[in-house]
TILUM-520513 format. One line per field, with one value per residue (C-alpha): residue number from 1; residue in one letter; x, y, z. Coordinates in Angstrom, 1 decimal, decimal comma. Layout:
REM TILUM-520513
k <- NUM / ... $
r <- A / ... $
X <- X / ... $
Y <- Y / ... $
Z <- Z / ... $
***
This chain:
REM TILUM-520513
k <- 1 / 2 / 3 / 4 / 5 / 6 / 7 / 8 / 9 / 10 / 11 / 12 / 13 / 14 / 15 / 16 / 17 / 18 / 19 / 20 / 21 / 22 / 23 / 24 / 25 / 26 / 27 / 28 / 29 / 30 / 31 / 32 / 33 / 34 / 35 / 36 / 37 / 38 / 39 / 40 / 41 / 42 / 43 / 44 / 45 / 46 / 47 / 48 / 49 / 50 / 51 / 52 / 53 / 54 / 55 / 56 / 57 / 58 / 59 / 60 / 61 / 62 / 63 / 64 / 65 / 66 / 67 / 68 / 69 / 70 / 71 / 72 / 73 / 74 / 75 / 76 / 77 / 78 / 79 / 80 / 81 / 82 / 83 / 84 / 85 / 86 / 87 / 88 / 89 / 90 / 91 / 92 / 93 / 94 / 95 / 96 / 97 / 98 / 99 / 100 / 101 / 102 / 103 / 104 / 105 / 106 / 107 / 108 / 109 / 110 / 111 / 112 / 113 / 114 / 115 / 116 / 117 / 118 / 119 / 120 / 121 / 122 / 123 / 124 / 125 / 126 / 127 / 128 / 129 / 130 / 131 / 132 / 133 / 134 / 135 / 136 / 137 / 138 / 139 / 140 / 141 / 142 / 143 / 144 / 145 / 146 / 147 / 148 / 149 / 150 / 151 / 152 / 153 / 154 / 155 / 156 / 157 / 158 / 159 / 160 / 161 / 162 / 163 / 164 / 165 / 166 / 167 / 168 / 169 / 170 / 171 / 172 / 173 / 174 / 175 / 176 / 177 / 178 / 179 / 180 / 181 / 182 / 183 / 184 / 185 / 186 / 187 / 188 / 189 / 190 / 191 / 192 / 193 / 194 / 195 / 196 / 197 / 198 / 199 / 200 / 201 / 202 / 203 / 204 / 205 / 206 / 207 / 208 / 209 / 210 / 211 / 212 / 213 / 214 / 215 / 216 / 217 / 218 / 219 / 220 / 221 / 222 / 223 / 224 / 225 / 226 / 227 / 228 / 229 / 230 / 231 / 232 / 233 / 234 / 235 / 236 / 237 / 238 / 239 / 240 / 241 / 242 / 243 / 244 / 245 / 246 / 247 / 248 / 249 / 250 / 251 / 252 / 253 / 254 / 255 / 256 / 257 / 258 / 259 / 260 / 261 / 262 / 263 / 264 / 265 / 266 / 267 / 268 / 269 / 270 / 271 / 272 / 273 / 274 / 275 / 276 / 277 / 278 / 279 / 280 / 281 / 282 / 283 / 284 / 285 / 286 / 287 / 288 / 289 / 290 / 291 / 292 / 293 / 294 / 295 / 296 / 297 / 298 / 299 / 300 / 301 / 302 / 303 / 304 / 305 / 306 / 307 / 308 / 309 / 310 / 311 / 312 / 313 / 314 / 315 / 316 / 317 / 318 / 319 / 320 / 321 / 322 / 323 / 324 / 325 / 326 / 327 / 328 / 329 / 330 / 331 / 332 / 333 / 334 / 335 / 336 / 337 / 338 / 339 / 340 / 341 / 342 / 343 / 344 / 345 / 346 / 347 / 348 / 349 / 350 / 351 / 352 / 353 / 354 / 355 / 356 / 357 / 358 / 359 / 360 / 361 / 362 / 363 / 364 / 365 / 366 / 367 / 368 / 369 / 370 / 371 / 372 / 373 / 374 / 375 / 376 / 377 / 378 / 379 / 380 / 381 / 382 / 383 / 384 / 385 / 386 / 387 / 388 / 389 / 390 / 391 / 392 / 393 / 394 / 395 / 396 / 397 / 398 / 399 / 400 / 401 / 402 / 403 / 404 / 405 / 406 / 407 / 408 / 409 / 410 / 411 / 412 / 413 / 414 / 415 / 416 / 417 / 418 / 419 / 420 / 421 / 422 / 423 / 424 / 425 / 426 / 427 / 428 / 429 / 430 / 431 / 432 / 433 / 434 / 435 / 436 / 437 / 438 / 439 / 440 / 441 / 442 / 443 / 444 / 445 / 446 / 447 / 448 / 449 / 450 / 451 / 452 / 453 / 454 / 455 / 456 / 457 / 458 / 459 / 460 / 461 / 462 / 463 / 464 / 465 / 466 / 467 / 468 / 469 / 470 / 471 / 472 / 473 / 474 / 475 / 476 / 477 / 478 / 479 $
r <- M / A / K / P / E / L / L / F / F / P / S / P / S / M / G / H / V / A / Q / M / V / E / L / A / K / V / I / I / N / R / E / P / K / I / S / I / T / I / I / I / S / K / L / P / D / S / I / D / S / V / S / G / P / F / V / D / C / L / A / S / T / N / Q / E / K / R / L / H / F / F / N / L / P / T / A / N / P / S / P / D / W / S / T / Q / T / R / G / Y / Y / V / N / M / L / I / R / S / Q / K / Q / H / V / H / T / F / I / K / Q / K / M / E / E / T / N / E / S / R / I / S / G / I / V / V / D / M / L / C / T / S / M / M / E / V / G / Q / H / F / G / I / S / S / Y / V / F / L / T / S / G / A / G / F / L / G / Q / M / L / Y / F / Q / K / L / H / D / E / E / N / K / D / I / S / E / F / R / N / S / K / T / D / V / F / S / P / V / F / S / K / P / V / P / P / S / V / L / P / L / V / F / V / D / K / R / V / W / L / G / R / F / L / D / F / A / R / G / Y / R / K / A / R / A / I / I / V / N / T / F / D / E / L / E / L / Y / P / L / K / A / L / A / Q / D / P / M / T / P / P / V / Y / P / V / G / P / I / L / N / Q / A / P / R / G / S / E / Q / A / R / D / E / I / L / K / W / L / D / C / Q / P / E / K / S / V / V / F / I / C / F / G / S / Q / G / S / I / D / E / E / Q / I / R / E / L / A / H / G / L / E / L / S / G / H / R / F / L / W / A / L / R / K / R / S / Y / G / N / R / A / G / Y / P / G / E / Y / E / N / F / K / D / V / L / P / E / N / F / L / D / Q / T / K / E / V / G / K / I / V / G / W / V / P / Q / L / D / V / L / A / H / K / S / I / G / G / F / V / S / H / C / G / W / N / S / T / L / E / S / I / W / N / G / V / P / I / A / T / W / P / L / H / A / E / Q / Q / L / N / S / F / Q / L / V / K / E / E / N / L / A / V / E / I / S / L / D / Y / Q / E / H / R / Q / E / Q / G / C / A / L / I / S / A / E / E / I / E / R / G / L / R / R / L / M / A / S / D / N / E / V / R / E / N / V / A / K / M / S / A / N / A / R / K / S / I / E / V / G / G / S / S / Y / A / N / L / R / R / L / I / E / D / M / I / N $
X <- -13,2 / -12,2 / -12,3 / -9,1 / -9,1 / -6,6 / -5,7 / -4,9 / -3,1 / -2,9 / -0,8 / -3,3 / -3,1 / -6,3 / -4,8 / -3,1 / -6,3 / -8,4 / -6,0 / -6,0 / -9,9 / -10,2 / -7,7 / -9,7 / -13,0 / -11,4 / -10,1 / -13,4 / -15,2 / -12,8 / -12,9 / -16,0 / -14,0 / -12,0 / -13,0 / -10,9 / -10,5 / -9,0 / -7,2 / -7,4 / -5,2 / -6,3 / -4,2 / -5,7 / -7,7 / -4,8 / -2,6 / -5,2 / -8,7 / -9,6 / -8,6 / -10,5 / -14,0 / -13,1 / -12,4 / -15,6 / -17,5 / -16,1 / -16,8 / -20,4 / -21,3 / -19,6 / -22,1 / -19,8 / -20,5 / -17,0 / -15,3 / -14,9 / -13,3 / -11,4 / -10,4 / -7,2 / -7,2 / -6,2 / -2,5 / -0,9 / 1,8 / 4,8 / 5,5 / 8,5 / 6,2 / 5,3 / 8,5 / 9,7 / 8,1 / 4,5 / 6,3 / 8,1 / 4,8 / 3,2 / 6,0 / 6,0 / 2,2 / 2,7 / 5,2 / 3,3 / 0,3 / 2,1 / 1,1 / -2,5 / -2,3 / -0,6 / -3,6 / -6,2 / -4,6 / -4,3 / -7,8 / -9,0 / -7,0 / -8,6 / -12,2 / -13,1 / -12,9 / -14,9 / -11,9 / -8,2 / -5,8 / -4,0 / -2,1 / -1,5 / -1,2 / 0,7 / 1,2 / 4,5 / 4,9 / 4,0 / 6,5 / 7,2 / 3,7 / 5,3 / 7,0 / 3,6 / 2,6 / 5,9 / 5,0 / 2,1 / 3,6 / 1,4 / 2,7 / 3,1 / 2,3 / 3,4 / 1,0 / 2,8 / 0,7 / 3,6 / 4,8 / 7,2 / 10,0 / 9,9 / 10,0 / 12,9 / 14,8 / 14,4 / 15,4 / 18,3 / 19,7 / 19,0 / 21,1 / 24,0 / 23,9 / 23,8 / 25,9 / 28,5 / 28,4 / 27,4 / 26,6 / 23,3 / 23,3 / 26,3 / 24,0 / 22,4 / 25,6 / 26,5 / 27,8 / 26,5 / 23,5 / 23,1 / 22,9 / 19,7 / 19,0 / 15,1 / 15,2 / 16,3 / 17,8 / 20,4 / 18,5 / 19,2 / 20,3 / 18,0 / 14,9 / 16,1 / 13,4 / 14,5 / 13,6 / 16,8 / 19,3 / 18,4 / 20,6 / 18,2 / 15,2 / 16,8 / 18,6 / 15,7 / 12,8 / 13,1 / 16,1 / 14,1 / 11,2 / 13,0 / 14,5 / 11,1 / 9,9 / 12,6 / 11,1 / 7,6 / 6,2 / 5,1 / 4,8 / 1,4 / 1,9 / -0,9 / 0,4 / 0,0 / 2,4 / 1,7 / 2,7 / 6,0 / 7,3 / 11,2 / 10,9 / 8,9 / 11,4 / 14,2 / 12,5 / 11,7 / 15,4 / 16,6 / 16,7 / 16,5 / 13,2 / 10,0 / 7,2 / 5,8 / 2,0 / 0,9 / -2,5 / -3,8 / -5,0 / -6,8 / -8,7 / -10,2 / -14,0 / -15,0 / -17,1 / -15,7 / -16,5 / -20,0 / -22,4 / -23,2 / -19,6 / -19,1 / -22,3 / -21,2 / -17,9 / -19,3 / -22,1 / -19,5 / -17,5 / -20,7 / -20,8 / -17,2 / -16,0 / -14,8 / -11,1 / -10,7 / -10,0 / -6,9 / -7,2 / -4,5 / -4,5 / -1,6 / -3,4 / -4,6 / -1,1 / 0,6 / 0,6 / 2,8 / 4,0 / 2,1 / 4,9 / 4,5 / 0,7 / 1,0 / 3,3 / 1,1 / -1,9 / 0,1 / 0,9 / -2,7 / -3,5 / -0,7 / -1,7 / -5,3 / -6,7 / -9,7 / -8,9 / -10,2 / -7,6 / -7,8 / -6,0 / -5,0 / -3,5 / -0,3 / 0,0 / 2,7 / 2,9 / 3,2 / 5,8 / 3,8 / 0,3 / -1,8 / -3,0 / -6,2 / -8,8 / -8,4 / -11,2 / -10,6 / -8,7 / -8,0 / -5,5 / -3,1 / -4,0 / -2,9 / -5,0 / -8,2 / -7,2 / -10,5 / -12,4 / -10,2 / -10,7 / -14,3 / -15,4 / -12,9 / -11,7 / -13,0 / -11,0 / -11,9 / -10,4 / -11,5 / -12,4 / -13,7 / -10,7 / -11,8 / -15,0 / -13,2 / -10,6 / -13,4 / -15,3 / -15,2 / -14,3 / -10,9 / -8,0 / -5,1 / -3,8 / -1,2 / -0,4 / 2,2 / 2,6 / 1,4 / 0,8 / -2,8 / -3,4 / -1,2 / -3,4 / -6,5 / -5,2 / -4,1 / -7,3 / -9,3 / -6,9 / -5,8 / -2,4 / -0,3 / 2,0 / 4,6 / 5,0 / 6,1 / 6,3 / 7,7 / 7,9 / 8,5 / 6,9 / 10,2 / 10,9 / 7,5 / 7,7 / 10,9 / 9,6 / 6,5 / 8,3 / 11,7 / 10,8 / 7,3 / 6,4 / 3,3 / 3,5 / 4,9 / 7,3 / 6,4 / 9,4 / 11,0 / 12,5 / 10,4 / 10,1 / 7,2 / 9,4 / 11,5 / 13,3 / 14,6 / 15,7 / 17,3 / 14,8 / 14,1 / 10,6 / 9,0 / 8,2 / 4,9 / 6,7 / 7,7 / 4,1 / 2,7 / 5,1 / 4,1 / 0,5 / 0,6 / 2,4 / 0,0 / -3,3 / -1,9 / -4,4 / -1,4 / 0,5 / 2,2 / 1,8 / -2,0 / -1,9 / 0,3 / -1,9 / -5,1 / -3,3 / -2,1 / -5,7 / -7,0 / -4,4 / -5,1 / -8,8 / -7,9 / -5,6 / -8,2 / -10,8 / -10,8 / -7,6 / -5,8 / -2,5 / -3,7 / -6,6 / -4,3 / -1,9 / -4,6 / -5,6 / -2,3 / -1,9 / -5,2 / -4,3 / -1,0 / -3,1 / -5,6 / -3,1 $
Y <- -23,9 / -23,7 / -20,1 / -18,8 / -18,6 / -16,7 / -17,6 / -14,5 / -15,0 / -12,1 / -11,2 / -11,7 / -8,0 / -6,1 / -3,6 / -6,2 / -8,3 / -5,2 / -4,1 / -7,6 / -7,9 / -4,5 / -5,6 / -8,7 / -6,7 / -4,4 / -7,2 / -9,1 / -5,9 / -5,3 / -9,0 / -11,1 / -14,2 / -14,4 / -15,7 / -15,3 / -17,2 / -15,4 / -17,9 / -16,6 / -17,2 / -15,6 / -14,0 / -15,3 / -12,5 / -12,5 / -11,0 / -9,1 / -8,9 / -6,7 / -8,6 / -12,0 / -10,2 / -7,8 / -10,8 / -12,6 / -9,3 / -9,2 / -12,8 / -12,7 / -9,4 / -10,3 / -10,3 / -10,9 / -14,7 / -14,8 / -13,9 / -16,6 / -16,9 / -20,0 / -20,2 / -22,1 / -24,2 / -22,5 / -22,3 / -23,7 / -21,2 / -22,1 / -19,8 / -18,3 / -16,5 / -13,8 / -13,2 / -11,0 / -8,5 / -8,5 / -9,2 / -12,2 / -13,7 / -13,1 / -14,6 / -17,7 / -17,9 / -17,6 / -20,3 / -22,8 / -22,7 / -23,7 / -27,6 / -26,6 / -24,3 / -27,1 / -29,4 / -26,7 / -26,3 / -30,1 / -30,8 / -27,9 / -28,9 / -32,5 / -31,7 / -29,0 / -28,8 / -25,6 / -23,2 / -23,4 / -21,8 / -19,3 / -17,4 / -16,9 / -13,5 / -13,5 / -10,5 / -8,6 / -10,7 / -13,8 / -14,8 / -18,3 / -19,3 / -18,7 / -22,0 / -24,0 / -22,5 / -23,3 / -27,0 / -27,0 / -25,0 / -21,9 / -18,3 / -16,1 / -12,5 / -10,3 / -7,6 / -4,6 / -2,9 / -0,2 / 2,4 / 1,8 / 4,0 / 1,2 / -1,5 / 0,0 / 0,7 / -2,9 / -4,4 / -2,2 / -3,3 / -7,1 / -6,4 / -4,9 / -7,8 / -10,7 / -9,2 / -7,0 / -8,8 / -5,4 / -5,7 / -3,3 / -2,9 / -0,6 / 2,1 / 2,4 / 4,2 / 6,1 / 9,6 / 10,7 / 10,4 / 7,3 / 7,1 / 5,5 / 5,0 / 5,2 / 8,8 / 12,0 / 13,0 / 11,1 / 9,3 / 10,1 / 7,1 / 7,8 / 7,3 / 4,0 / 1,4 / -1,0 / -4,0 / -2,8 / -2,1 / -4,3 / -7,3 / -10,0 / -8,5 / -7,9 / -11,5 / -13,2 / -12,0 / -9,1 / -10,2 / -13,5 / -11,2 / -9,4 / -12,3 / -13,5 / -10,4 / -11,0 / -14,4 / -13,3 / -13,3 / -9,7 / -7,0 / -5,4 / -2,0 / 0,3 / 3,3 / 5,3 / 6,7 / 10,4 / 10,0 / 8,1 / 8,9 / 8,8 / 5,3 / 3,6 / 4,8 / 3,4 / 0,0 / -0,3 / 0,4 / -2,6 / -5,8 / -8,0 / -6,7 / -8,2 / -6,2 / -3,9 / -2,7 / 0,3 / 0,0 / 2,4 / 4,1 / 1,0 / 2,4 / 0,2 / 0,7 / -2,1 / -1,0 / -1,6 / -0,5 / 0,1 / 2,3 / 4,1 / 5,1 / 6,1 / 8,2 / 9,9 / 10,9 / 12,3 / 14,1 / 16,0 / 16,6 / 18,1 / 20,8 / 22,1 / 24,7 / 23,6 / 22,8 / 23,5 / 20,1 / 18,5 / 14,6 / 12,6 / 8,8 / 6,3 / 3,5 / 0,1 / -1,2 / 2,1 / 3,8 / 6,3 / 6,0 / 7,8 / 10,5 / 11,3 / 11,4 / 14,1 / 16,2 / 15,8 / 16,9 / 20,1 / 20,6 / 20,6 / 23,0 / 25,7 / 25,5 / 26,2 / 24,1 / 21,9 / 18,2 / 14,8 / 12,3 / 8,5 / 7,4 / 3,8 / 1,9 / 0,3 / -3,7 / -3,4 / -6,9 / -8,6 / -7,5 / -9,2 / -7,6 / -4,9 / -1,9 / -1,7 / 0,7 / 2,6 / 2,2 / 6,0 / 8,7 / 10,7 / 7,9 / 9,0 / 12,6 / 15,7 / 16,8 / 18,7 / 18,5 / 17,0 / 19,6 / 22,3 / 21,1 / 19,7 / 22,8 / 22,1 / 18,6 / 15,0 / 12,1 / 8,5 / 5,2 / 3,7 / 5,8 / 5,3 / 6,9 / 7,1 / 8,5 / 11,2 / 12,2 / 12,7 / 15,0 / 18,7 / 19,7 / 18,0 / 20,3 / 18,4 / 14,7 / 14,0 / 10,6 / 7,7 / 7,7 / 4,1 / 3,6 / 3,0 / 6,2 / 8,1 / 7,3 / 7,9 / 11,3 / 12,2 / 10,8 / 13,3 / 16,2 / 16,4 / 17,4 / 15,3 / 16,1 / 13,1 / 11,2 / 7,8 / 4,8 / 1,8 / -0,7 / 1,5 / 4,6 / 6,8 / 6,4 / 7,1 / 10,3 / 11,1 / 10,6 / 12,7 / 15,7 / 15,8 / 14,1 / 15,0 / 18,2 / 16,5 / 16,8 / 19,0 / 17,5 / 17,0 / 14,0 / 12,0 / 9,2 / 8,8 / 5,2 / 3,7 / 1,9 / 5,3 / 4,6 / 1,4 / 2,7 / 5,9 / 8,2 / 11,5 / 12,7 / 15,1 / 18,3 / 20,0 / 23,2 / 21,0 / 19,6 / 23,2 / 24,3 / 21,3 / 21,9 / 25,4 / 24,7 / 21,9 / 24,1 / 27,2 / 28,3 / 29,3 / 26,3 / 25,2 / 21,5 / 22,0 / 23,1 / 20,2 / 17,8 / 19,1 / 18,7 / 14,9 / 14,3 / 15,1 / 12,9 / 10,1 / 10,2 / 10,5 / 7,5 / 4,9 / 6,2 / 5,3 / 6,5 / 6,9 / 5,3 / 2,8 / 1,9 / 0,9 / -0,8 / -2,9 / -4,0 / -5,1 / -7,0 / -8,9 / -9,8 / -11,4 / -13,3 / -14,9 / -15,7 $
Z <- -26,6 / -23,0 / -21,5 / -19,6 / -15,9 / -13,9 / -10,3 / -8,2 / -4,5 / -2,6 / 0,7 / 3,5 / 4,8 / 4,2 / 1,8 / -0,5 / -0,7 / -1,5 / -4,2 / -5,7 / -5,8 / -7,4 / -9,8 / -10,6 / -10,9 / -13,6 / -15,7 / -15,6 / -16,7 / -19,5 / -20,7 / -20,8 / -21,5 / -18,4 / -15,0 / -11,7 / -8,6 / -5,7 / -3,5 / 0,3 / 3,3 / 6,3 / 9,4 / 12,7 / 14,7 / 17,4 / 14,8 / 12,7 / 13,8 / 10,7 / 7,6 / 8,0 / 8,5 / 5,8 / 3,1 / 4,2 / 3,6 / 0,2 / -0,4 / 0,8 / -1,1 / -4,4 / -7,3 / -10,0 / -11,5 / -13,1 / -9,8 / -7,0 / -3,6 / -2,3 / 1,2 / 2,1 / 5,0 / 8,4 / 8,8 / 11,7 / 12,9 / 15,0 / 18,3 / 16,3 / 13,8 / 16,2 / 17,7 / 14,6 / 12,5 / 10,8 / 7,4 / 8,7 / 10,2 / 6,7 / 4,8 / 6,7 / 6,6 / 2,7 / 2,6 / 4,6 / 2,2 / -0,9 / -0,5 / -0,1 / -3,2 / -5,2 / -4,2 / -5,3 / -8,9 / -9,3 / -8,6 / -10,7 / -13,6 / -13,1 / -12,8 / -15,4 / -19,2 / -19,3 / -18,5 / -18,6 / -16,1 / -18,3 / -15,5 / -11,8 / -10,3 / -7,3 / -4,8 / -4,8 / -1,3 / -2,6 / -5,2 / -3,7 / -5,1 / -8,4 / -8,0 / -7,8 / -11,0 / -12,5 / -11,5 / -13,7 / -16,5 / -15,7 / -16,4 / -13,3 / -13,1 / -10,2 / -9,0 / -7,2 / -4,7 / -4,4 / -7,1 / -9,9 / -8,0 / -5,3 / -7,8 / -9,9 / -6,7 / -5,5 / -8,9 / -9,0 / -5,7 / -6,5 / -9,5 / -7,6 / -5,1 / -7,3 / -10,4 / -8,3 / -5,0 / -3,4 / 0,3 / 0,1 / 4,1 / 3,6 / 2,0 / 5,5 / 7,0 / 3,7 / 4,2 / 0,6 / -1,0 / -3,2 / -7,1 / -8,4 / -12,0 / -11,1 / -9,9 / -11,1 / -8,0 / -5,8 / -2,9 / 0,9 / 2,8 / 5,5 / 3,0 / 2,0 / 3,3 / 6,0 / 4,1 / 1,6 / 4,2 / 7,0 / 6,3 / 7,9 / 6,1 / 2,8 / 2,6 / 4,3 / 2,0 / -0,2 / -2,2 / -3,2 / -4,1 / -6,3 / -8,1 / -8,4 / -10,1 / -12,9 / -13,5 / -13,9 / -17,4 / -16,5 / -13,7 / -13,1 / -11,3 / -9,7 / -11,1 / -14,1 / -16,8 / -15,9 / -12,1 / -12,5 / -15,9 / -14,8 / -13,0 / -15,6 / -18,2 / -16,3 / -16,0 / -19,6 / -20,5 / -18,3 / -20,6 / -17,6 / -16,1 / -17,7 / -19,4 / -16,9 / -17,1 / -15,2 / -14,9 / -12,2 / -10,2 / -9,0 / -5,7 / -3,1 / -3,5 / -0,8 / 1,8 / 5,2 / 8,9 / 10,3 / 8,2 / 11,5 / 12,2 / 8,3 / 8,5 / 11,7 / 10,3 / 6,8 / 8,9 / 10,7 / 7,7 / 6,3 / 9,0 / 8,1 / 5,6 / 2,2 / 2,1 / 5,9 / 7,4 / 8,0 / 7,8 / 9,7 / 9,1 / 9,2 / 7,5 / 8,6 / 9,8 / 11,1 / 14,7 / 16,5 / 20,1 / 23,0 / 23,3 / 19,7 / 19,9 / 22,4 / 20,3 / 17,1 / 19,3 / 20,4 / 16,8 / 15,6 / 18,5 / 17,5 / 13,7 / 14,5 / 11,8 / 11,8 / 11,9 / 11,5 / 13,2 / 12,8 / 16,0 / 16,3 / 19,2 / 19,0 / 19,5 / 22,2 / 23,4 / 19,9 / 17,3 / 14,4 / 15,7 / 14,0 / 15,5 / 17,4 / 18,9 / 22,0 / 24,7 / 25,7 / 23,7 / 26,9 / 28,0 / 25,6 / 24,6 / 26,6 / 29,5 / 28,3 / 24,7 / 23,7 / 25,5 / 24,0 / 20,5 / 20,4 / 18,2 / 15,4 / 15,7 / 15,7 / 16,8 / 15,7 / 15,2 / 11,9 / 8,9 / 5,6 / 4,0 / 0,4 / 1,4 / 3,6 / 1,0 / -1,5 / 0,8 / -0,1 / 3,5 / 3,3 / 2,5 / 3,3 / 4,4 / 6,9 / 5,5 / 6,0 / 2,4 / 1,8 / -1,9 / -1,5 / 0,3 / -2,0 / -5,1 / -3,0 / -2,3 / -5,8 / -7,2 / -5,1 / -5,6 / -1,9 / -1,0 / 1,2 / 4,3 / 4,4 / 7,7 / 6,8 / 9,1 / 7,6 / 4,5 / 1,5 / 2,8 / 3,2 / -0,4 / -1,5 / 0,8 / -1,0 / -4,6 / -3,6 / -2,1 / -4,1 / -7,3 / -8,0 / -5,8 / -5,0 / -1,2 / 1,5 / 4,1 / 7,8 / 7,7 / 4,9 / 7,3 / 10,4 / 11,6 / 13,3 / 16,0 / 16,1 / 19,4 / 18,3 / 15,1 / 16,6 / 14,9 / 16,7 / 18,0 / 15,7 / 17,6 / 17,7 / 16,2 / 13,2 / 12,8 / 13,0 / 10,3 / 8,1 / 8,6 / 7,5 / 4,5 / 3,7 / 4,0 / 2,2 / -0,4 / -2,8 / -2,2 / -5,7 / -4,4 / -4,1 / -8,0 / -8,9 / -7,1 / -8,8 / -12,3 / -11,3 / -10,4 / -13,7 / -15,3 / -13,2 / -13,9 / -17,9 / -17,6 / -17,1 / -19,6 / -23,1 / -25,0 / -21,7 / -20,8 / -18,0 / -20,3 / -23,2 / -21,0 / -19,3 / -22,8 / -23,8 / -20,4 / -21,0 / -24,5 / -23,1 / -20,5 / -22,9 / -25,5 $
***
């Protein structure tokens, strides 16, 4: 009898690929009958010099016999792809690969009798690939690397648009908070992601993504019941939403970066007192402008706390480009900052984030609140100070601070390109206050995060909520 095989199609950014690979490993480890092929479409080095080598490393170090990687032909981008945002570039890249994926599936179905393609799992930003699966009669599952709160809000807005002819962009200028069935508290307009309220982005991409979610056989979410009780309940009560399987937390365990850099960072942390260090990191896609960098540096000095700061350089010449590394940190930091803080602080480019968050010296995390980073912080019991930049991060920040009481606020509605969006500079004094709240030993948030960390670990153990949800998902895929 032919064994079931799944095809995975991740979005090409490093964080999305990493999560998709980890999901594949979790499924394979739980079910010996299933094999998985991950179909890779790479970003060119001119856009993102990190993701391509990262994927190559994943493939070359893979030791799982039932996990395979297939690289699609290099895309041929037109010049206009780089004139807009990273999201636009990625979306155009994915759409350009549909014919190649069609050819791959056709050849695979003709060549083998040992396995049968029982499903295609597409990234939340790759729903256009569901059309290819549909052509061959293959069921499609959507994998969400964001949380259930974002999923629920997105589906709610899609429903308002399609069923009530609502102009979602009007919420951007609302004078009152916005009702949402997904959250227990009204949502401030300022934390609604631009992918909702920017009409060009909403109508150009995310409305279609949401419609795709509705058509999926099921939606897989990297979260767990105890973390998002309210959003998951709201999704379950919507008869138009496919079954939702919370199977997280799924953490990125893949090695990346140089061993030398990793060892140097961890060696420095080994020398710091327990829970004394503030970790500042805005993710692989995040950066702040030079004026804001100087305010953050001043705020760190005012707080007096030890710090490890992952400082990345913005891609100024290319709207679709990803952050890179500074040649000299002195070029953007206040004069004498490095000399004055050399005993208590360390500034680096790349960081092994999961290793850092697991270190006993880390007492708090200033984060952009990307969902992967949020889960990694909760897993390790590290409280967060919110500093969102883009995508769904403002909504995540609102959820963590106002709904779950798992974070303290530096900002809920900061924007990466703040000057274009009319977003104010966060002052050094505001940063200092946020850092002091974050690092307080009697902080209620710290206690809540410790409890949620225990829930996260229990959820994936035998008898846990995510363990059971994964079993039900695999049974659906096999049958």
